[in-house]
C-alpha positions in Angstrom: 12.2 -3.4 -19.5 13.3 0.1 -20.4 16.6 1.7 -19.8 15.1 3.6 -16.9 14.4 0.3 -15.1 10.7 0.5 -15.8 8.7 -2.5 -17.1 6.7 -1.7 -20.2 3.0 -2.4 -20.6 3.7 -4.9 -23.4 6.3 -6.9 -21.5 4.0 -6.9 -18.4 1.1 -8.1 -20.7 3.2 -10.9 -22.3 4.3 -12.1 -18.7 0.7 -12.0 -17.7 -0.6 -14.1 -20.6 2.3 -16.7 -19.7 1.0 -16.8 -16.2 -2.4 -17.5 -17.3 -1.2 -20.2 -19.7 0.9 -21.8 -16.9 4.1 -21.4 -18.8 7.4 -19.7 -17.7 6.0 -18.5 -14.4 9.2 -17.0 -13.4 10.6 -15.7 -16.6 10.2 -12.0 -15.2 12.7 -13.1 -12.5 15.6 -13.3 -15.2 15.2 -9.7 -15.8 14.6 -8.7 -12.1 17.7 -10.6 -10.9 20.0 -9.2 -13.7 18.9 -5.5 -12.5 18.9 -6.5 -8.9 22.5 -8.0 -9.1 23.7 -4.8 -10.9 22.3 -2.6 -8.2 24.3 -4.7 -5.5 27.4 -4.8 -7.5 27.6 -1.3 -8.2 26.5 2.3 -6.9 22.9 2.9 -7.6 22.9 5.6 -10.0 20.0 8.1 -10.1 19.2 11.7 -10.2 19.5 13.3 -6.6 17.4 16.5 -6.2 17.9 16.0 -2.3 21.6 16.8 -2.1 22.2 13.5 -0.3 25.0 11.2 -0.9 24.8 8.2 -3.3 24.9 5.0 -1.6 24.3 1.4 -2.4 21.2 -0.5 -2.0 21.5 -3.7 -0.2 19.3 -6.8 0.1 17.5 -6.5 -3.3 19.5 -8.9 -5.1 19.5 -11.6 -2.4 15.7 -11.2 -1.9 15.3 -11.7 -5.7 17.5 -14.6 -6.0 16.0 -16.2 -3.0 12.5 -16.2 -4.3 13.2 -19.2 -6.7 14.6 -21.5 -4.0 13.1 -20.4 -0.6 9.7 -21.1 0.7 7.8 -18.0 0.7 7.1 -16.2 4.1 3.8 -17.3 5.7 1.1 -14.7 6.7 1.8 -15.3 10.3 5.6 -14.4 9.8 5.0 -11.3 8.1 2.3 -10.2 10.9 5.0 -10.9 13.4 7.5 -8.6 12.0 8.5 -6.0 14.7 9.3 -2.4 14.1 7.9 0.4 12.0 7.2 -0.3 8.6 8.2 2.2 5.8 5.5 2.0 3.2 5.5 3.8 -0.3 2.7 4.8 -2.8 4.1 6.4 -5.9 3.2 6.6 -9.5 5.1 3.7 -10.9 5.1 1.3 -7.9 6.1 -1.5 -7.9 7.2 -1.5 -11.4 9.9 1.1 -11.5 13.4 0.3 -9.9 14.5 3.6 -10.7 11.6 5.5 -8.9 12.1 3.3 -5.9 15.6 4.0 -5.8 15.4 7.6 -6.2 12.8 7.8 -3.2 14.8 5.3 -1.3 17.9 7.4 -1.5 16.0 10.4 -0.3 14.5 8.4 2.7 17.8 6.7 3.6 16.4 3.2 3.0 14.0 1.2 0.6 10.4 0.7 1.7 9.1 -2.6 3.0 5.6 -1.8 1.9 4.7 -1.1 -1.5 1.0 0.2 -2.2 -0.6 0.5 -5.5 -4.4 0.7 -6.9 -6.7 -1.8 -8.6 -10.1 -0.9 -9.5 -12.7 -3.5 -10.0 -12.8 -3.1 -13.9 -9.2 -4.5 -13.9 -7.6 -7.9 -13.3 -4.7 -8.1 -10.6 -1.4 -8.6 -12.4 0.3 -11.3 -10.6 3.7 -10.0 -11.5 2.9 -7.0 -9.5 3.1 -9.1 -6.4 6.3 -10.8 -7.5 7.9 -7.7 -8.3 7.1 -6.3 -5.0 8.7 -9.3 -3.0 11.7 -9.0 -5.7 12.4 -5.6 -4.2 11.9 -7.0 -0.6 8.7 -5.3 0.2 5.1 -6.6 1.0 2.5 -5.5 -1.6 -0.5 -3.4 -0.4 -3.3 -3.6 -3.0 -5.6 -0.9 -2.8 -8.8 -2.6 -4.0 -11.4 -0.3 -5.4 -15.0 -1.2 -6.3 -15.7 1.1 -9.0 -14.7 1.7 -12.6 -12.5 4.8 -11.9 -13.2 8.4 -11.1 -14.2 9.3 -14.6 -17.5 7.1 -14.1 -18.5 9.4 -11.4 -19.2 9.5 -7.5 -22.4 7.3 -8.0 -21.8 3.8 -9.7 -24.8 1.6 -9.1 -23.1 -1.3 -10.7 -20.7 -1.5 -7.7 -23.3 -1.0 -5.2 -22.5 -2.6 -1.8 -25.7 -4.8 -1.7 -24.7 -6.0 -5.3 -21.3 -6.9 -4.0 -22.9 -8.8 -0.7 -25.5 -10.3 -2.9 -22.7 -12.1 -5.0 -23.3 -10.1 -8.2 -19.5 -9.6 -8.8 -18.4 -13.2 -7.3 -17.0 -14.4 -10.5 -14.7 -11.3 -10.5 -14.1 -11.6 -6.6 -13.1 -15.4 -7.1 -10.6 -14.8 -9.9 -8.9 -11.9 -7.8 -8.7 -14.2 -4.8 -7.3 -17.0 -6.8 -4.5 -14.9 -8.3 -3.5 -14.0 -4.9 -3.8 -17.5 -3.7 -1.7 -18.7 -6.5 0.9 -16.1 -5.9 1.6 -17.9 -2.6 3.3 -14.8 -1.2 1.3 -12.7 1.4 -0.5 -9.7 0.1 -2.0 -7.0 2.2 -5.5 -6.0 0.6 -7.0 -2.7 1.4 -10.5 -3.0 0.3 -12.8 -0.2 -0.3 -11.1 2.6 1.7 -12.1 5.9 3.1 -15.6 4.3 3.2 -16.7 6.9 5.9 -16.3 9.7 3.6 -18.8 10.5 0.9 -16.4 10.8 -2.1 -16.3 7.3 -3.4 -19.1 5.1 -4.7 -18.7 2.6 -1.9 -19.7 5.2 0.8 -23.0 4.4 2.3 -24.2 7.5 1.1 -23.5 6.8 -2.5 -24.8 4.6 -5.2 -28.0 3.6 -3.4 -26.1 2.2 -0.5 -27.9 2.0 2.9 -26.4 1.8 6.6 -25.0 -1.6 7.3 -24.2 -2.4 3.5 -20.5 -1.9 3.9 -20.0 -4.4 6.7 -22.0 -7.0 4.7 -20.1 -6.4 1.6 -16.8 -6.7 3.4 -17.8 -9.9 5.1 -19.2 -11.5 1.7 -15.9 -10.7 0.2 -13.7 -12.0 2.8 -15.9 -15.3 2.8 -15.2 -15.8 -1.1 -11.5 -15.6 -0.3 -11.6 -18.0 2.4 -13.7 -20.4 0.2 -11.0 -20.0 -2.6 -8.3 -20.7 -0.1 -6.8 -17.4 -0.3 -5.4 -17.5 3.1 -2.3 -15.5 2.4 -4.3 -12.3 2.5 -3.7 -9.6 5.1 -7.0 -7.8 5.3 -6.5 -3.9 5.8 -9.5 -1.9 6.9 -8.9 1.8 6.3 -11.3 4.5 6.8 -10.3 8.4 6.6 -9.4 10.3 9.7 -12.3 11.8 11.3 -11.6 15.4 10.7 -13.6 15.8 7.3 -16.5 13.4 8.6 -16.7 13.9 12.3 -20.4 12.8 12.4 -20.0 9.5 10.5 -19.4 6.4 13.0 -16.2 4.5 11.9 -17.4 1.8 14.5 -20.6 0.9 12.4 -18.4 0.5 9.4 -15.9 -2.0 11.0 -16.6 -5.7 10.0 -15.3 -7.1 13.1 -11.9 -8.5 14.4 -12.3 -12.0 12.7 -12.4 -10.2 9.4 -9.6 -7.7 9.9 -5.7 -8.0 10.4 -4.6 -4.4 10.4 -6.8 -1.4 11.3 -5.6 1.4 8.9 -6.6 4.9 8.3 -5.9 7.7 6.0 -4.7 11.2 7.1 -2.9 14.2 5.6 -1.6 17.3 7.2 -3.3 20.3 5.8 -3.2 23.2 8.4 -1.8 21.1 11.3 1.5 21.5 12.6 1.7 18.1 14.6 1.1 14.4 13.7 -1.1 14.1 16.9 -3.3 17.0 15.6 -4.0 14.9 12.5 -4.1 11.3 13.8 -4.9 11.3 17.6 -8.8 11.7 17.3 -9.0 8.7 14.9 -6.7 6.6 16.9 -8.7 7.2 20.0 -12.0 6.2 18.0 -10.5 3.2 16.5 -9.3 2.0 20.0 -13.0 2.1 21.4 -13.6 -1.0 19.6 -10.4 -2.9 18.5 -7.0 -3.5 19.6 -5.9 -4.6 16.1 -2.6 -3.3 14.7 -2.6 0.0 13.2 -1.5 1.2 10.0 -1.4 4.5 8.4 -2.4 3.6 4.8 -1.8 7.1 3.3 -0.1 10.3 4.5 1.6 13.4 3.5 1.7 17.1 4.2 1.0 20.0 1.9 4.1 22.0 0.9 4.7 25.0 3.2 7.4 26.4 5.7 5.9 24.0 8.2 6.3 20.9 6.1 9.7 20.0 7.2 8.7 20.6 10.8 5.7 18.5 10.4 7.8 15.5 9.1 10.0 16.0 12.0 7.1 15.6 14.5 5.6 12.8 12.7 8.9 10.6 13.2 8.9 11.4 16.6 5.3 10.7 17.1 5.4 7.2 15.6 7.1 5.3 18.2 5.0 6.7 20.8 1.9 4.7 19.4 1.5 1.3 20.8 0.4 -1.0 18.2 1.3 1.2 15.2 3.1 -1.3 12.8 4.1 1.4 10.0 2.9 4.0 7.6 2.6 4.5 3.7 3.8 7.7 2.5 1.8 9.0 -0.7 4.4 10.4 -2.8 2.4 11.9 -5.6 2.2 15.4 -7.1 -0.8 17.0 -8.3 -0.2 16.0 -11.9 0.5 12.5 -10.9 -3.1 12.2 -9.3 -2.5 13.5 -5.8 -5.0 16.1 -4.6 -2.1 18.2 -3.7 1.6 18.0 -4.0 2.4 15.2 -1.1 6.0 14.4 -2.2 8.8 14.8 0.2 11.7 13.5 -2.1 11.8 16.6 -4.4 12.8 19.2 -1.8 16.1 18.9 0.2 14.4 20.6 3.3 11.6 17.8 3.3 14.0 14.9 2.4 16.4 15.9 5.0 13.7 15.9 7.8 12.4 12.7 6.5 15.8 10.7 6.3 16.7 12.0 9.6 13.4 10.8 11.0 13.8 7.5 9.5 17.4 7.3 10.9 15.9 7.5 14.4 13.2 4.9 14.1 13.6 1.2 14.7 12.4 0.1 11.3 10.6 -3.2 10.5 12.8 -5.9 8.9 12.2 -6.5 5.0 9.8 -9.4 4.5 12.4 -11.8 3.1 14.9 -10.9 5.8 17.7 -9.4 3.6 
């Protein structure tokens, strides 16, 4: 691990090889626990661009230490946690404790959901699940059936009909087995924003046809069930209706027996309130399911209105029945965001965010510390 608290690719690869060989399964915890104990013992030292006071981050050491001796929480226990979950997606999540500490300090609390992306040309690193729980957060894996944006918007290799027919079952089984063997619950966001036309798994891309998305989702879900990966929290996640008002999201819904959280992606562009961004989509979803809701990506464009929108967002959250949390997309344009969605790099935005978080009834972390 580097001096900045980031696990290098070589270190991660070595742990992964040990995992696959069945040796030294928890070697990574020696490092994680040592870092965590240092965090608990002293002050969290990090750059503070927000002007907020330094504060110790509690709970991480206890969470990491408990993992070797306590039984993992069950999926049912994770789903039953009350309150609003603060989720984070950021460039080095879940591998950099420094990045999490910096953003957590700006927010006034550490996230309890950590979202990261895995495309179908990649394996799932089991240590990403372990590191998430070591930081007392549930991993949210955005699982994307494509080879990446560089391969284009149409990728027939990953056509929904091919997925539904079993053409990728070997890969799906391996992925499911990795999650099953990790034991800890994993939220899996499969093929998000499917109602848009900007990803290959849209029914308007890659030779896909109406109805193919639901067939692909149900097939993947059934493979996981066959493997015994019952520790998956299934997250369905269309984009908000604004850019695609004429696409039926109900037609893309695989059914309550296949979904645990009904998510949605939405960013504030010109809107001044959270309701203007989310309310039409929430109303549409509530016409066909009462599953708990999760905002799986959100942020707001930089402007003089950004701090005000953040304040309104946190006032809006507790008014929404069945909303279990949100994931803030803390990326700049250079880091892969379409725009700079970050709150932590400007004192005005960070102050509004921190004040809003302080007024919420936050969800307890998954390990209870």
